[in-house]
Residue, then its C-alpha position, 0 to 999 in steps of 0.5 A: x686839796x688832793x681830789x682832782x674829780x668832780x663833787x657834788x656840795x649842799x647850795x650852802x657852799x656858795x658862802x664859801x665860794x672862792x673861785x680861785x680855787x674852785x670852778x662850778x660845773x653844774x647845778x643839780x636838782x632832776x629826777x634822773x636816777x643821779x640824785x641822791x633821792x628818798x623815796x623817789x623824791x629829790x629834795x636834796x639841791x646840789x652845786x657840782x664843783x672841781x678844784x682848780x689845782x688839785x695838790x699831787x705828789x708832784x707840786 
């Protein structure tokens, strides 16, 4: 609720996606050393999202 940065979530997140709450930034599946890898392979597809309205101390 209070995190304002980017978050990597699994593709199953789309079942609960609320466009009023989260912004879709990017879809990630690659071999550029930025994705989680196991034995040199990147088996996990991630969606990068951002909270549209993070709660801060001033809210």
